[in-house]
Backbone as JSON Lines, residues from 0, in Angstrom:
{"i":0,"aa":"M","n":[74.85,173.84,16.89],"ca":[73.61,173.46,17.55],"c":[73.79,172.44,18.93]}
{"i":1,"aa":"K","n":[73.59,173.33,20.1],"ca":[73.81,172.28,21.52],"c":[73.08,170.91,21.54]}
{"i":2,"aa":"T","n":[73.33,170.32,21.81],"ca":[72.05,169.44,22.6],"c":[72.71,168.24,23.58]}
{"i":3,"aa":"T","n":[72.28,167.68,24.48],"ca":[72.31,167.13,25.23],"c":[72.25,165.4,25.01]}
{"i":4,"aa":"L","n":[73.05,164.74,25.13],"ca":[73.35,162.84,24.84],"c":[73.49,162.46,26.34]}
{"i":5,"aa":"E","n":[71.97,161.17,26.81],"ca":[72.6,160.8,27.6],"c":[72.89,158.99,27.44]}
{"i":6,"aa":"L","n":[74.61,158.86,27.73],"ca":[75.03,157.93,27.73],"c":[75.59,157.06,28.54]}
{"i":7,"aa":"P","n":[75.77,155.6,28.04],"ca":[76.39,154.73,29.34],"c":[77.46,155.21,29.55]}
{"i":8,"aa":"D","n":[78.03,155.05,30.5],"ca":[79.39,155.41,31.1],"c":[80.38,155.03,30.66]}
{"i":9,"aa":"A","n":[80.36,153.48,30.55],"ca":[81.24,152.58,29.62],"c":[81.39,153.11,28.31]}
{"i":10,"aa":"L","n":[80.41,153.67,27.63],"ca":[80.18,154.17,26.7],"c":[81.2,155.32,26.0]}
{"i":11,"aa":"F","n":[80.71,156.31,27.0],"ca":[80.95,157.75,26.79],"c":[82.72,157.41,27.19]}
{"i":12,"aa":"M","n":[83.13,156.37,28.1],"ca":[84.59,156.43,28.54],"c":[85.28,156.27,27.42]}
{"i":13,"aa":"E","n":[84.75,155.03,26.93],"ca":[86.02,154.88,25.19],"c":[85.99,155.78,24.59]}
{"i":14,"aa":"A","n":[84.84,156.31,24.38],"ca":[84.37,157.53,23.05],"c":[85.31,158.57,23.6]}
{"i":15,"aa":"K","n":[85.86,159.24,24.54],"ca":[86.61,159.61,25.07],"c":[88.17,159.72,25.18]}
{"i":16,"aa":"A","n":[88.23,158.19,25.82],"ca":[89.48,157.38,25.69],"c":[89.99,157.23,24.56]}
{"i":17,"aa":"T","n":[89.14,156.75,22.77],"ca":[89.52,156.7,21.81],"c":[89.69,158.7,21.51]}
{"i":18,"aa":"A","n":[88.97,159.4,21.67],"ca":[89.4,160.49,21.15],"c":[90.71,161.38,21.33]}
{"i":19,"aa":"V","n":[90.91,161.06,22.97],"ca":[92.29,161.31,23.27],"c":[93.66,160.54,22.38]}
{"i":20,"aa":"R","n":[93.51,159.08,21.73],"ca":[94.73,158.71,21.53],"c":[94.24,158.76,20.17]}
{"i":21,"aa":"R","n":[93.16,158.97,19.76],"ca":[93.29,159.9,18.1],"c":[93.3,161.88,17.97]}
{"i":22,"aa":"R","n":[93.99,162.16,19.52],"ca":[94.35,163.13,19.64],"c":[93.07,164.73,18.86]}
{"i":23,"aa":"T","n":[92.21,164.41,19.36],"ca":[90.85,165.23,18.5],"c":[89.93,165.55,19.75]}
{"i":24,"aa":"T","n":[88.54,165.72,19.76],"ca":[87.73,166.06,20.83],"c":[86.47,164.74,20.66]}
{"i":25,"aa":"F","n":[85.71,164.56,21.95],"ca":[84.61,164.04,21.85],"c":[83.69,164.38,20.99]}
{"i":26,"aa":"K","n":[83.8,165.68,21.21],"ca":[82.67,166.22,19.94],"c":[83.02,165.9,18.33]}
{"i":27,"aa":"A","n":[84.08,165.59,17.64],"ca":[84.75,165.16,16.7],"c":[84.35,163.84,16.35]}
{"i":28,"aa":"I","n":[84.75,163.23,17.86],"ca":[83.85,161.55,17.77],"c":[82.51,161.63,17.34]}
{"i":29,"aa":"V","n":[81.5,162.09,18.51],"ca":[80.37,161.7,17.92],"c":[79.72,162.51,16.86]}
{"i":30,"aa":"E","n":[80.29,163.59,16.26],"ca":[79.84,163.89,14.66],"c":[80.78,162.96,13.51]}
{"i":31,"aa":"Q","n":[81.7,162.54,13.74],"ca":[82.0,161.82,12.76],"c":[81.15,160.36,12.74]}
{"i":32,"aa":"A","n":[80.97,160.1,14.05],"ca":[79.94,158.87,14.06],"c":[79.07,158.8,13.68]}
{"i":33,"aa":"L","n":[78.24,160.13,13.8],"ca":[76.82,160.6,13.19],"c":[77.34,160.73,11.48]}
{"i":34,"aa":"R","n":[77.81,161.14,10.88],"ca":[77.93,161.76,9.87],"c":[77.88,160.05,8.85]}
{"i":35,"aa":"R","n":[78.75,159.14,9.64],"ca":[79.28,157.56,8.95],"c":[77.64,156.93,8.81]}
{"i":36,"aa":"E","n":[77.39,157.14,10.07],"ca":[75.46,156.4,10.31],"c":[75.26,157.22,9.52]}
{"i":37,"aa":"L","n":[74.92,158.22,8.82],"ca":[73.69,159.05,8.56],"c":[74.34,158.58,6.78]}
{"i":38,"aa":"A","n":[75.96,157.91,6.0],"ca":[75.66,158.57,4.82],"c":[74.98,157.26,4.44]}
{"i":39,"aa":"P","n":[74.9,157.43,2.84],"ca":[74.07,156.46,2.37],"c":[75.09,155.34,2.14]}
{"i":40,"aa":"A","n":[74.39,153.92,2.05],"ca":[75.23,152.96,2.27],"c":[75.74,152.58,0.76]}
{"i":41,"aa":"P","n":[76.71,151.92,0.43],"ca":[77.47,151.61,-0.61],"c":[76.71,150.31,-1.42]}
{"i":42,"aa":"E","n":[76.94,150.82,-2.63],"ca":[75.91,149.81,-3.48],"c":[76.7,148.45,-2.92]}
{"i":43,"aa":"L","n":[76.1,147.47,-3.06],"ca":[76.38,146.22,-2.36],"c":[76.39,145.26,-3.79]}
{"i":44,"aa":"T","n":[78.04,144.72,-4.2],"ca":[78.15,143.94,-5.33],"c":[77.86,142.67,-4.93]}
{"i":45,"aa":"N","n":[77.19,141.65,-6.02],"ca":[77.24,140.39,-5.64],"c":[78.04,139.64,-6.27]}
{"i":46,"aa":"P","n":[79.1,139.15,-5.51],"ca":[79.74,138.07,-5.94],"c":[79.36,136.96,-6.57]}
{"i":47,"aa":"D","n":[78.46,136.44,-6.32],"ca":[78.02,134.98,-7.44],"c":[76.69,135.05,-7.38]}
{"i":48,"aa":"P","n":[75.95,135.98,-8.95],"ca":[74.53,135.88,-9.01],"c":[73.94,134.65,-9.48]}
{"i":49,"aa":"E","n":[74.71,133.87,-9.49],"ca":[73.91,132.33,-9.47],"c":[73.89,131.52,-8.16]}
{"i":50,"aa":"K","n":[74.18,131.58,-7.43],"ca":[74.36,131.96,-5.41],"c":[73.4,132.7,-4.95]}
{"i":51,"aa":"F","n":[73.77,134.05,-5.11],"ca":[73.12,135.19,-4.31],"c":[72.36,136.35,-4.84]}
{"i":52,"aa":"E","n":[71.51,136.73,-3.46],"ca":[70.47,137.66,-4.49],"c":[71.02,138.89,-3.2]}
{"i":53,"aa":"V","n":[70.79,140.14,-3.67],"ca":[70.62,141.28,-2.88],"c":[69.09,141.34,-2.97]}
{"i":54,"aa":"G","n":[69.27,141.7,-1.72],"ca":[67.5,141.83,-0.86],"c":[67.29,143.46,-0.73]}
{"i":55,"aa":"P","n":[65.84,143.24,-1.16],"ca":[65.24,144.9,-0.81],"c":[65.77,146.18,0.08]}
{"i":56,"aa":"F","n":[66.53,145.76,1.07],"ca":[67.47,146.34,2.1],"c":[68.42,146.35,2.01]}
{"i":57,"aa":"G","n":[69.23,145.61,0.24],"ca":[70.59,145.56,0.06],"c":[71.5,144.88,1.13]}
{"i":58,"aa":"I","n":[70.4,143.84,1.8],"ca":[71.79,142.57,2.08],"c":[71.61,141.31,1.26]}
{"i":59,"aa":"L","n":[72.67,141.17,1.32],"ca":[73.03,139.99,0.31],"c":[72.66,138.2,1.01]}
{"i":60,"aa":"S","n":[71.99,137.54,0.75],"ca":[71.46,136.34,0.82],"c":[71.68,134.98,-0.22]}
{"i":61,"aa":"L","n":[71.9,134.43,0.38],"ca":[71.56,132.76,-0.21],"c":[70.39,132.73,-1.48]}
{"i":62,"aa":"K","n":[70.24,132.59,-2.6],"ca":[68.82,132.55,-3.12],"c":[68.1,130.92,-3.12]}
{"i":63,"aa":"K","n":[67.05,130.85,-2.82],"ca":[66.63,129.56,-2.7],"c":[66.58,128.58,-3.67]}
{"i":64,"aa":"S","n":[66.49,127.72,-3.39],"ca":[66.87,126.8,-3.91],"c":[65.7,125.67,-3.64]}
{"i":65,"aa":"G","n":[65.29,124.83,-5.04],"ca":[64.51,123.6,-4.67],"c":[62.89,124.54,-4.18]}
{"i":66,"aa":"D","n":[61.96,123.16,-3.92],"ca":[60.46,123.88,-3.3],"c":[60.25,123.84,-1.94]}
{"i":67,"aa":"G","n":[61.97,124.29,-1.49],"ca":[61.95,124.46,0.25],"c":[60.39,123.39,0.58]}
{"i":68,"aa":"L","n":[60.52,123.13,2.16],"ca":[60.18,122.82,2.74],"c":[58.65,123.17,3.08]}
{"i":69,"aa":"T","n":[57.56,122.07,3.78],"ca":[56.76,122.28,3.92],"c":[56.43,122.63,5.33]}
{"i":70,"aa":"A","n":[55.26,123.03,6.92],"ca":[55.6,123.33,7.99],"c":[54.98,122.18,8.52]}
{"i":71,"aa":"E","n":[54.47,121.44,7.68],"ca":[54.69,120.0,8.69],"c":[55.74,118.9,8.2]}
{"i":72,"aa":"Q","n":[57.24,119.54,7.19],"ca":[58.27,118.88,7.23],"c":[59.2,119.77,8.21]}
{"i":73,"aa":"V","n":[58.63,120.58,8.43],"ca":[59.55,121.65,9.51],"c":[59.23,121.05,10.71]}
{"i":74,"aa":"Q","n":[57.62,121.01,11.22],"ca":[57.68,120.35,12.42],"c":[58.43,119.07,12.9]}
{"i":75,"aa":"Y","n":[58.09,117.93,11.59],"ca":[58.95,116.91,11.82],"c":[60.37,117.0,12.29]}
{"i":76,"aa":"L","n":[61.14,118.0,11.44],"ca":[62.53,118.09,11.7],"c":[62.16,118.54,13.25]}
{"i":77,"aa":"I","n":[61.78,119.24,13.29],"ca":[61.84,119.9,15.15],"c":[61.5,119.15,16.23]}
{"i":78,"aa":"D","n":[60.42,118.12,15.92],"ca":[60.19,117.24,16.6],"c":[60.93,116.46,16.48]}
{"i":79,"aa":"H","n":[62.02,115.63,15.57],"ca":[62.89,114.23,15.85],"c":[64.28,114.52,16.32]}
{"i":80,"aa":"Q","n":[64.77,116.32,15.82],"ca":[66.06,116.71,16.05],"c":[66.87,116.3,16.53]}
{"i":81,"aa":"Y","n":[66.25,115.47,17.73],"ca":[67.31,114.7,18.83],"c":[67.22,113.65,18.88]}
{"i":82,"aa":"D","n":[66.22,112.71,18.05],"ca":[65.91,111.27,18.13],"c":[67.43,110.37,18.42]}
{"i":83,"aa":"E","n":[67.99,110.65,17.48],"ca":[69.34,109.39,17.19],"c":[69.99,109.59,18.41]}
{"i":84,"aa":"E","n":[70.66,111.1,18.68],"ca":[70.99,111.51,19.88],"c":[70.3,111.17,21.94]}
{"i":85,"aa":"D","n":[69.42,110.83,21.7],"ca":[68.4,110.41,22.45],"c":[69.04,109.1,22.48]}
{"i":86,"aa":"A","n":[69.01,108.51,21.44],"ca":[68.82,106.65,21.92],"c":[70.13,106.91,22.39]}
{"i":87,"aa":"R","n":[70.98,107.29,21.87],"ca":[72.26,106.71,22.47],"c":[72.48,107.02,23.39]}
{"i":88,"aa":"V","n":[72.28,108.17,24.25],"ca":[71.88,108.58,25.61],"c":[71.57,107.17,26.53]}
{"i":89,"aa":"I","n":[70.32,106.92,25.54],"ca":[69.77,105.79,26.9],"c":[70.19,104.53,26.43]}
{"i":90,"aa":"A","n":[71.1,104.22,25.66],"ca":[71.63,102.55,25.27],"c":[73.16,103.22,26.13]}
{"i":91,"aa":"L","n":[73.46,104.65,26.18],"ca":[74.5,104.8,27.34],"c":[74.75,104.2,28.63]}
{"i":92,"aa":"A","n":[72.77,104.83,29.1],"ca":[72.59,104.46,30.43],"c":[72.04,103.24,30.73]}
{"i":93,"aa":"A","n":[71.85,101.99,29.74],"ca":[71.52,100.85,29.78],"c":[72.61,99.91,29.76]}
{"i":94,"aa":"G","n":[73.75,100.74,29.71],"ca":[74.95,100.04,29.71],"c":[75.32,99.31,28.26]}
{"i":95,"aa":"K","n":[74.91,99.76,27.12],"ca":[75.15,99.03,26.39],"c":[75.55,100.1,25.1]}
{"i":96,"aa":"S","n":[76.5,99.84,24.58],"ca":[77.17,100.67,23.41],"c":[77.03,100.38,22.14]}
């Protein structure tokens, strides 16, 4: 089947250059990339089930630990994340170290 693709110039040039280096065609590069992108993802193995979990989309993530933070705790951390640094800057500006 024939189709038309609109690609950014830089991407097209990179793909053409890759095809030349690999001694193949632009068509073969595009076909191979599409096959690779559409292939089913390999099963992800969990290196440490105690620490990690595999999510619904096959993405490895850290398991949640503890009770977590409340919205109020998160807001407090956001509001006060620079308090110590601000105090140091104010002290330096006032000539104290």
